[in-house]
C-alpha positions in Angstrom: -25.6 -10.2 -2.8 -21.9 -9.1 -2.6 -21.6 -10.8 0.8 -23.2 -14.0 -0.5 -20.6 -14.0 -3.4 -17.7 -13.3 -1.0 -18.7 -16.1 1.4 -19.2 -18.6 -1.4 -15.9 -17.6 -3.0 -14.1 -18.1 0.3 -15.8 -21.5 0.6 -14.9 -22.5 -2.9 -11.2 -21.8 -2.1 -11.6 -23.6 1.3 -10.6 -20.4 3.2 -13.6 -20.0 5.4 -12.9 -20.1 9.2 -13.6 -23.4 10.9 -16.2 -21.7 13.1 -18.5 -18.9 12.2 -20.5 -17.2 14.9 -21.8 -13.7 15.8 -18.2 -12.6 16.7 -16.8 -13.6 13.3 -15.9 -11.3 10.4 -18.2 -13.4 8.3 -21.9 -12.5 8.8 -23.5 -15.6 10.4 -26.9 -14.6 9.2 -25.8 -14.9 5.6 -24.1 -18.2 6.3 -27.4 -19.4 7.8 -29.2 -18.4 4.6 -26.7 -20.2 2.5 -26.8 -23.4 4.7 -30.6 -23.4 4.7 -30.6 -23.0 0.9 -28.3 -25.9 0.5 -25.4 -23.9 -0.9 -23.2 -24.6 2.1 -22.9 -27.5 4.5 -21.9 -26.9 8.1 -22.4 -28.3 11.5 -25.0 -26.3 13.4 -23.4 -25.6 16.7 -26.0 -23.0 17.8 -26.9 -22.8 21.5 -28.5 -20.4 23.9 -25.3 -18.3 23.5 -26.1 -17.6 19.9 -25.9 -18.9 16.3 -22.8 -20.8 15.3 -21.7 -23.0 12.4 -18.6 -25.2 12.3 -16.7 -26.8 9.4 -18.5 -24.9 6.6 -18.0 -26.2 3.0 -19.5 -25.3 -0.3 -21.9 -27.8 -2.0 -22.2 -28.5 -5.8 -25.4 -26.4 -5.9 -23.5 -23.7 -4.1 -20.8 -23.7 -6.8 -23.5 -23.4 -9.5 -25.2 -20.6 -7.5 -21.8 -18.8 -7.2 -21.2 -19.1 -10.9 -24.7 -17.6 -11.6 -24.1 -14.7 -9.2 -20.7 -14.0 -10.7 -22.2 -14.0 -14.2 -24.9 -11.7 -13.1 -22.3 -9.3 -11.6 -20.3 -9.4 -14.8 -23.4 -8.6 -17.0 -24.6 -5.7 -14.8 -22.4 -3.0 -16.3 -23.4 -4.1 -19.9 -27.1 -3.9 -19.0 -26.6 -0.5 -17.4 -24.9 0.8 -20.5 -27.7 -0.5 -22.8 -30.3 1.2 -20.5 -28.4 4.5 -20.6 -28.0 4.4 -24.4 -31.8 3.7 -24.7 -32.4 6.8 -22.4 -30.2 8.9 -24.7 -32.1 7.7 -27.7 -35.4 8.5 -26.0 -34.2 12.0 -25.2 -33.2 12.6 -28.8 -36.5 11.3 -30.2 -38.5 13.3 -27.6 -36.8 16.6 -28.6 -37.1 15.9 -32.3 -40.8 15.1 -32.2 -42.0 18.2 -30.3 -41.4 17.0 -26.7 -39.3 19.0 -24.3 -37.0 21.7 -25.7 -33.4 20.9 -26.1 -32.5 23.7 -23.7 -34.6 22.0 -21.0 -32.9 18.6 -21.1 -29.5 19.6 -22.5 -27.7 19.4 -19.1 -29.0 16.0 -18.2 -28.4 14.8 -21.8 -24.7 15.9 -21.6 -24.3 14.2 -18.2 -25.7 10.9 -19.4 -23.7 11.2 -22.7 -20.5 11.7 -20.7 -21.3 8.7 -18.6 -21.9 6.5 -21.7 -18.8 7.8 -23.4 
């Protein structure tokens, strides 16, 4: 998804190259996906020599998709933190209710606690 975001961000700033093909720094396969999904418009200049797109531009649905992807990226660390806190909670409950002994999970608990901290 990082490449999708990068390409859509370039398109939203109108900084994509005028032609994207297999020799470009931009992966043409991802550009093809974005064009087929309607997130980019471009002239399909493909031939027997390979896939090529000219004059790519972001569409309104592409801008909305970019916004959703950026929001998802921004929310990812928060969701990971919540998951880790829940794992810590689970470890503490398990030890206190007769599950594994603290000595058995102490190292992994300390590592996870340091990560959360």
